[in-house]
VMD Tcl script that draws the C-alpha trace (Angstrom):
set ca {
  {107.14 150.60 43.03}
  {105.76 147.84 40.84}
  {106.30 148.80 37.20}
  {104.61 145.64 35.98}
  {101.26 146.51 37.52}
  {101.65 150.26 37.21}
  {101.25 150.79 40.97}
  {103.18 153.80 42.24}
  {103.23 155.68 45.52}
  {101.82 159.14 45.10}
  {103.88 162.23 45.68}
  {103.29 163.94 49.02}
  {100.22 166.15 49.08}
  {100.80 169.55 47.50}
  {103.79 168.50 45.35}
  {104.28 170.75 42.32}
  {106.20 169.55 39.26}
  {107.58 171.59 36.36}
  {108.94 169.74 33.31}
  {111.18 171.43 30.74}
  {111.48 169.97 27.26}
  {109.69 169.47 23.99}
  {108.45 166.91 21.49}
  {108.26 163.19 22.19}
  {110.69 163.34 25.11}
  {108.50 165.77 27.04}
  {105.41 163.72 26.14}
  {106.97 160.65 27.81}
  {108.06 162.66 30.85}
  {104.61 164.16 31.38}
  {103.00 160.74 31.00}
  {105.39 159.44 33.66}
  {104.88 162.35 36.06}
  {101.10 161.94 35.93}
  {101.43 158.41 37.29}
  {102.85 159.90 40.50}
  {99.81 162.17 41.02}
  {101.46 165.47 41.96}
  {99.22 168.35 42.99}
  {100.13 170.36 39.89}
  {102.07 169.72 36.65}
  {103.41 172.50 34.46}
  {104.99 171.71 31.10}
  {107.43 174.41 29.97}
  {107.97 173.98 26.27}
  {110.60 175.03 23.76}
  {109.39 177.23 20.86}
  {112.05 176.88 18.17}
  {110.40 174.36 15.83}
  {110.39 175.44 12.18}
  {109.29 172.28 10.36}
  {106.01 170.77 9.20}
  {102.69 172.22 10.34}
  {104.35 174.27 13.09}
  {106.80 175.82 10.65}
  {104.02 176.77 8.26}
  {102.00 178.45 11.02}
  {105.10 180.21 12.24}
  {105.97 181.56 8.79}
  {102.44 182.45 7.68}
  {101.07 183.88 10.95}
  {104.18 184.96 12.83}
  {103.16 182.96 15.91}
  {105.26 180.70 18.08}
  {105.29 177.16 16.65}
  {102.46 175.24 18.36}
  {103.51 171.64 17.68}
  {105.43 170.87 20.88}
  {102.82 172.76 22.91}
  {100.09 170.62 21.32}
  {101.97 167.42 22.15}
  {102.32 168.46 25.79}
  {98.59 169.20 26.00}
  {97.88 165.78 24.48}
  {100.06 164.14 27.13}
  {97.98 165.80 29.84}
  {94.56 164.79 28.49}
  {92.53 162.66 30.94}
  {92.78 158.90 30.56}
  {89.04 158.41 30.11}
  {87.16 157.98 26.83}
  {86.59 161.72 26.36}
  {90.20 162.50 27.18}
  {91.48 159.93 24.70}
  {89.18 161.41 22.08}
  {90.67 164.86 22.68}
  {94.21 163.49 22.57}
  {93.49 161.83 19.21}
  {91.79 164.99 17.93}
  {94.64 167.33 18.89}
  {97.17 164.99 17.29}
  {95.12 164.29 14.15}
  {96.60 165.57 10.89}
  {94.57 166.46 7.84}
  {95.25 164.39 4.76}
  {94.88 165.23 1.10}
  {97.00 167.57 -0.96}
  {95.37 170.94 -0.31}
  {96.24 173.85 1.94}
  {95.33 171.94 5.11}
  {97.34 168.82 4.26}
  {99.70 167.91 7.09}
  {98.31 170.42 9.57}
  {97.53 169.05 13.02}
  {94.09 169.93 14.41}
  {95.61 171.01 17.72}
  {98.02 173.37 15.97}
  {95.16 175.05 14.15}
  {93.13 175.34 17.35}
  {95.98 176.97 19.27}
  {96.74 179.33 16.36}
  {93.09 180.33 16.02}
  {92.71 181.02 19.72}
  {95.85 183.13 19.69}
  {94.39 185.24 16.87}
  {91.31 185.84 19.01}
  {92.93 186.26 22.44}
  {96.30 187.74 21.38}
  {98.00 185.76 24.13}
  {99.80 182.44 23.79}
  {99.33 181.68 27.48}
  {95.61 182.45 27.35}
  {95.16 180.33 24.22}
  {96.90 177.35 25.81}
  {94.89 177.73 29.00}
  {91.64 177.67 27.00}
  {92.64 174.45 25.21}
  {93.70 172.93 28.54}
  {90.29 173.76 30.02}
  {88.50 172.41 26.93}
  {90.19 169.01 27.13}
  {90.23 168.95 30.96}
  {94.01 168.73 30.95}
  {95.60 167.43 34.14}
  {98.20 170.17 34.14}
  {99.19 173.43 32.49}
  {101.26 173.98 29.34}
  {103.35 177.13 28.92}
  {105.90 178.30 26.34}
  {109.37 179.07 27.67}
  {108.90 182.43 25.96}
  {106.10 184.04 23.96}
  {108.00 184.74 20.75}
  {109.27 182.31 18.13}
  {112.93 181.42 18.50}
  {115.49 180.18 16.03}
  {118.36 177.84 16.81}
  {121.72 178.56 15.24}
  {124.47 175.98 15.69}
  {128.18 175.77 15.07}
  {128.68 172.58 13.07}
  {131.92 170.91 12.13}
  {132.56 168.09 9.71}
  {130.66 169.61 6.80}
  {133.85 170.22 4.85}
  {136.87 168.15 3.93}
  {138.82 170.09 6.55}
  {137.33 169.09 9.95}
  {138.62 172.32 11.49}
  {136.15 174.38 9.48}
  {133.02 175.29 11.44}
  {129.90 176.46 9.70}
  {126.75 178.14 11.04}
  {123.57 176.12 10.57}
  {120.29 177.86 11.39}
  {116.87 176.37 12.07}
  {115.59 173.51 14.23}
  {115.13 171.10 11.33}
  {118.53 171.95 9.82}
  {120.31 171.47 13.15}
  {118.44 168.27 14.01}
  {119.25 166.67 10.66}
  {122.77 167.96 10.04}
  {125.32 165.38 8.90}
  {128.03 167.31 10.73}
  {128.89 167.48 14.42}
  {127.08 170.13 16.45}
  {129.52 171.88 18.75}
  {127.52 174.73 20.19}
  {124.08 176.28 19.82}
  {122.62 179.71 20.42}
  {119.20 181.32 20.16}
  {118.06 184.03 17.79}
  {117.16 186.50 19.18}
  {119.57 186.17 22.08}
  {117.60 188.63 24.22}
  {114.29 186.76 24.18}
  {112.06 187.40 27.19}
  {111.14 184.38 29.27}
  {107.45 183.70 29.86}
  {106.60 185.15 33.27}
  {104.13 182.38 34.14}
  {106.72 179.73 33.24}
  {109.33 181.34 35.49}
  {106.83 181.48 38.35}
  {106.10 177.77 37.87}
  {109.83 176.99 38.15}
  {110.16 179.09 41.29}
  {107.19 177.33 42.89}
  {108.06 173.77 41.81}
  {109.08 171.08 44.28}
  {110.50 168.99 41.42}
  {111.91 170.22 38.10}
  {112.76 167.83 35.28}
  {114.92 168.55 32.23}
  {115.06 166.07 29.35}
  {114.96 163.67 27.67}
  {114.62 164.96 24.13}
  {116.52 166.23 21.13}
  {119.36 167.75 23.10}
  {120.29 170.81 21.03}
  {116.74 171.60 19.87}
  {114.45 170.63 22.79}
  {116.59 170.58 25.95}
  {119.50 173.03 25.72}
  {117.37 175.93 24.31}
  {115.65 176.31 27.69}
  {118.97 177.12 29.32}
  {119.75 179.73 26.65}
  {116.64 181.86 27.26}
  {117.81 184.82 29.38}
  {116.79 184.48 33.00}
  {115.96 180.78 33.00}
  {119.27 179.62 34.49}
  {119.05 182.45 37.06}
  {115.64 181.18 38.16}
  {116.93 177.61 38.25}
  {119.81 178.75 40.48}
  {117.45 180.45 42.93}
  {114.69 177.87 43.04}
  {114.50 175.47 45.95}
  {112.92 172.56 44.08}
  {114.78 169.34 43.34}
  {116.22 169.27 39.80}
  {116.48 166.01 37.88}
  {118.11 165.65 34.46}
  {116.95 162.65 32.42}
  {119.61 161.68 29.87}
  {118.67 160.36 26.44}
  {118.83 156.62 25.81}
  {120.66 156.73 22.50}
  {122.54 159.15 20.31}
  {120.32 160.49 17.53}
  {121.37 160.60 13.89}
  {122.22 164.20 13.14}
  {122.60 166.58 16.07}
  {123.91 164.10 18.68}
  {125.43 161.37 16.50}
  {128.14 159.55 18.43}
  {127.23 161.09 21.79}
  {127.95 159.22 24.99}
  {125.83 159.75 28.12}
  {128.73 161.77 29.53}
  {128.71 164.08 26.53}
  {125.10 165.13 27.16}
  {126.09 166.48 30.56}
  {129.18 168.27 29.20}
  {126.94 170.02 26.67}
  {124.65 171.30 29.44}
  {127.61 172.72 31.31}
  {129.12 174.18 28.15}
  {125.96 176.12 27.36}
  {125.07 177.12 30.92}
  {128.09 177.12 33.21}
  {126.02 177.95 36.29}
  {123.46 175.20 35.75}
  {123.29 172.63 38.53}
  {121.08 169.63 39.21}
  {120.49 167.26 42.10}
  {120.17 163.96 40.25}
  {121.03 162.67 36.77}
  {118.98 159.64 35.72}
  {120.60 157.32 33.18}
  {119.25 154.03 31.86}
  {121.16 151.20 33.53}
  {121.52 149.30 30.24}
  {122.95 152.26 28.32}
  {126.28 152.41 30.13}
  {127.38 148.84 30.97}
  {131.11 149.62 31.15}
  {132.34 150.40 34.68}
  {135.01 152.82 33.47}
  {132.40 154.77 31.48}
  {130.19 154.87 34.57}
  {133.05 156.39 36.54}
  {133.54 159.15 33.96}
  {129.80 159.72 33.85}
  {129.64 160.07 37.62}
  {132.35 162.75 37.41}
  {130.39 164.61 34.73}
  {127.30 164.50 36.95}
  {129.33 165.75 39.91}
  {130.51 168.68 37.78}
  {126.93 169.96 37.74}
  {126.48 169.11 41.41}
  {124.40 166.01 40.79}
  {124.25 162.44 42.02}
  {124.30 159.83 39.25}
  {121.39 157.38 39.43}
  {121.03 154.32 37.21}
  {117.52 152.97 36.63}
  {115.86 150.66 34.13}
  {113.86 153.23 32.14}
  {113.94 151.92 28.56}
  {110.71 150.80 26.89}
  {110.46 147.24 25.58}
  {108.20 145.88 22.85}
  {106.05 142.76 23.22}
  {108.99 140.58 22.16}
  {111.33 142.01 24.78}
  {113.36 144.16 22.40}
  {114.41 147.57 23.69}
  {113.11 150.73 22.02}
  {114.78 154.12 21.81}
  {112.31 155.82 24.13}
  {111.61 155.96 27.84}
  {108.92 153.76 29.33}
  {106.58 156.10 31.28}
  {105.98 153.55 34.05}
  {109.67 152.86 34.52}
  {110.50 156.57 34.37}
  {107.77 157.29 36.93}
  {109.31 154.69 39.23}
  {112.75 156.29 38.84}
  {111.53 159.86 39.37}
  {109.43 158.85 42.34}
  {112.23 156.87 43.96}
  {114.76 159.69 43.63}
  {112.38 162.40 44.81}
  {111.16 160.45 47.84}
  {114.69 159.34 48.74}
  {115.85 162.94 48.74}
  {113.04 163.73 51.16}
  {114.02 160.81 53.37}
  {110.87 158.84 52.53}
}
mol new
graphics top color blue
foreach p $ca { graphics top sphere $p radius 0.5 }
foreach p [lrange $ca 0 end-1] q [lrange $ca 1 end] { graphics top cylinder $p $q radius 0.2 }
display resetview
C-alpha cells in the first residue's frame, strides 16, 4: 500500500465494515475505511454528548445529541463537489449572538427530521440519502445517555473519589478518571446497530475520547454480548496521545486495561498502535501482554498525521490508518 499516492488495495467484494466511536476519532476512521472501498460501512455512534449545540438540542427537545452523528454523516459524504458542499453545510455553525448562534446546520436538520418522523434511525437515513452518503450512520441506542465517572485527585486526599456526571464534565476533569458508567444503565441498544455488528466482516473500535466516545459503547447492555458472538474481525485503534482531562497521563497499555476493566468479556483480534508512540522496548512488551489479555495481536504501524513541515499531529492520518487496517484485515485472511 502506497500511502504517499493514496493507492490502496480494495477489500474483497462484499466486505462489510462497522465502526464504533464518536467525534473526531470516528471521523478519521470512517475517512480511512472509505479508502479501502468496502461493500458497506456502518458508523455506530455514541449518544452521550451534552455540550454545545448538541447539549442544547438534547435539553430543549429531549432528543439524542446529534453532533457526533452529524460528524459521521459528514465523513461519509461523497468526495465530489456536491458531496463537499454537503459536508461543509452539515458542519457549518451559525454565527451571531441570537438563539441560533453556535448551532450546527446538520444538528438542526437531524433534530427537525426526528420531530417529523419520530425515529432517530429514519431521520439519519433521510439525511444520508440526501447527501448521498457512502455508508449508514446509526446511534448505539435511541435515547440520550449520560456518562457518570468516578474521579480521584479532586481533593487534597487522593483516596477520595467523587462522582462526576456529564460528557463535558468528564472530558475536562482535572482529576483522574477511574471508572465510568452510563445513566440509565438499562439503555436499549439500537436494533439496526446490533444487526450491523452481527453482519460485519470487520469491526473497528477507537480512536477517540476514551471514556466518552469509546468505552460507552461497551457499557450499553447487549453490545458486548453481540461482539462476543459476531464472527467479524475486531480491531482496536489506540489513541496517539493522552488527552488533558479524562486520560491525562495514560500510556498505550492503560487504554487496553480500561477496556478490560469496563467489559471483562470484550475481546479483539488486533490492536493497532502508532509505531512512534511507544519507542521503548520494555513498554512494548507490557503493551503486547495487555493486548494478549483481550485476545489480540499487537500491531505497530505508522498512523500519525504530519503537517507540511514534517511535525507530527495528535490525530490519525486517514491514508496511513487505511493502510494499517487493510494490511491487518488482508493478512488475517491470508491475502
